[in-house]
MIKOLMI-883011 format. One record per residue (C-alpha): residue number from 1; residue in one letter; y, x, z. Coordinates in nm, 3 decimals, decimal comma. Example, Ala and Ser with C-alpha at 12.3 -4.5 7.8 and 13.67 -1.06 7.14 Angstrom:
<sites>
nr / rest / y / x / z
1 / A / -0,450 / 1,230 / 0,780 $
2 / S / -0,106 / 1,367 / 0,714 $
</sites>
This chain:
<sites>
nr / rest / y / x / z
1 / M / 11,054 / 4,010 / 6,255 $
2 / C / 10,746 / 3,792 / 6,106 $
3 / E / 10,561 / 4,148 / 6,057 $
4 / L / 10,643 / 4,269 / 6,417 $
5 / S / 10,517 / 3,930 / 6,557 $
6 / E / 10,154 / 3,988 / 6,366 $
7 / K / 10,158 / 4,338 / 6,481 $
8 / L / 10,145 / 4,194 / 6,827 $
9 / I / 9,935 / 3,889 / 6,806 $
10 / R / 9,673 / 4,174 / 6,654 $
11 / F / 9,730 / 4,379 / 6,958 $
12 / G / 9,678 / 4,092 / 7,222 $
13 / K / 9,394 / 3,988 / 7,031 $
14 / E / 9,203 / 4,339 / 7,017 $
15 / Q / 9,320 / 4,377 / 7,392 $
16 / G / 9,195 / 4,052 / 7,510 $
17 / I / 8,848 / 4,159 / 7,292 $
18 / K / 8,819 / 4,462 / 7,472 $
19 / E / 8,890 / 4,304 / 7,795 $
20 / G / 8,619 / 4,077 / 7,728 $
21 / I / 8,357 / 4,368 / 7,624 $
22 / K / 8,450 / 4,497 / 7,994 $
23 / E / 8,401 / 4,187 / 8,174 $
24 / G / 8,084 / 4,139 / 7,968 $
25 / I / 7,917 / 4,485 / 8,070 $
26 / K / 8,011 / 4,428 / 8,436 $
27 / E / 7,842 / 4,091 / 8,449 $
28 / G / 7,554 / 4,229 / 8,262 $
29 / I / 7,511 / 4,490 / 8,515 $
30 / K / 7,556 / 4,270 / 8,768 $
31 / E / 7,253 / 4,048 / 8,662 $
32 / G / 7,053 / 4,364 / 8,578 $
33 / E / 7,089 / 4,459 / 8,955 $
34 / A / 7,022 / 4,136 / 9,086 $
35 / S / 6,683 / 4,106 / 8,841 $
36 / G / 6,591 / 4,466 / 8,998 $
37 / A / 6,636 / 4,356 / 9,287 $
38 / R / 6,419 / 4,044 / 9,285 $
39 / K / 6,155 / 4,227 / 9,124 $
40 / K / 6,127 / 4,519 / 9,386 $
41 / S / 6,139 / 4,216 / 9,686 $
42 / I / 5,827 / 4,060 / 9,452 $
43 / Q / 5,683 / 4,413 / 9,451 $
44 / I / 5,755 / 4,446 / 9,840 $
45 / A / 5,587 / 4,107 / 9,908 $
46 / K / 5,278 / 4,139 / 9,701 $
47 / A / 5,185 / 4,489 / 9,890 $
48 / L / 5,265 / 4,335 / 10,257 $
49 / L / 5,041 / 4,054 / 10,171 $
50 / L / 4,794 / 4,294 / 10,063 $
51 / K / 4,789 / 4,465 / 10,408 $
52 / K / 4,763 / 4,090 / 10,585 $
53 / N / 5,082 / 4,056 / 10,693 $
54 / S / 5,170 / 3,628 / 10,750 $
55 / I / 5,367 / 3,471 / 10,491 $
56 / E / 5,676 / 3,410 / 10,715 $
57 / D / 5,676 / 3,796 / 10,781 $
58 / V / 5,659 / 3,850 / 10,457 $
59 / A / 5,949 / 3,606 / 10,387 $
60 / E / 6,143 / 3,735 / 10,666 $
61 / V / 6,143 / 4,118 / 10,547 $
62 / T / 6,184 / 4,030 / 10,153 $
63 / G / 6,454 / 3,790 / 10,157 $
64 / L / 6,246 / 3,533 / 9,929 $
65 / T / 6,137 / 3,171 / 10,080 $
66 / Y / 5,840 / 3,094 / 10,216 $
67 / A / 5,723 / 2,892 / 9,908 $
68 / E / 5,792 / 3,198 / 9,711 $
69 / V / 5,572 / 3,386 / 9,934 $
70 / E / 5,322 / 3,115 / 9,956 $
71 / K / 5,296 / 3,112 / 9,575 $
72 / L / 5,249 / 3,514 / 9,534 $
73 / A / 4,976 / 3,472 / 9,816 $
74 / Q / 4,757 / 3,265 / 9,589 $
75 / E / 4,828 / 3,461 / 9,265 $
76 / L / 4,643 / 3,744 / 9,475 $
</sites>
């Protein structure tokens, strides 16, 4: 009976580890996608600012805050 319990515990741990790895990968993908989307928004904002669009319009189009777009405008 002790051997069976040990096997069940080991199996449970292995399954837990596998599930943890799956969840970690999913979370990593979500974070990567969010990071990529933000970088793209910043890239678009810079392009719009270079074309002399207003900070308000750029913020509205990209979803960035006014302060974020204003900072980007100062960096250009």
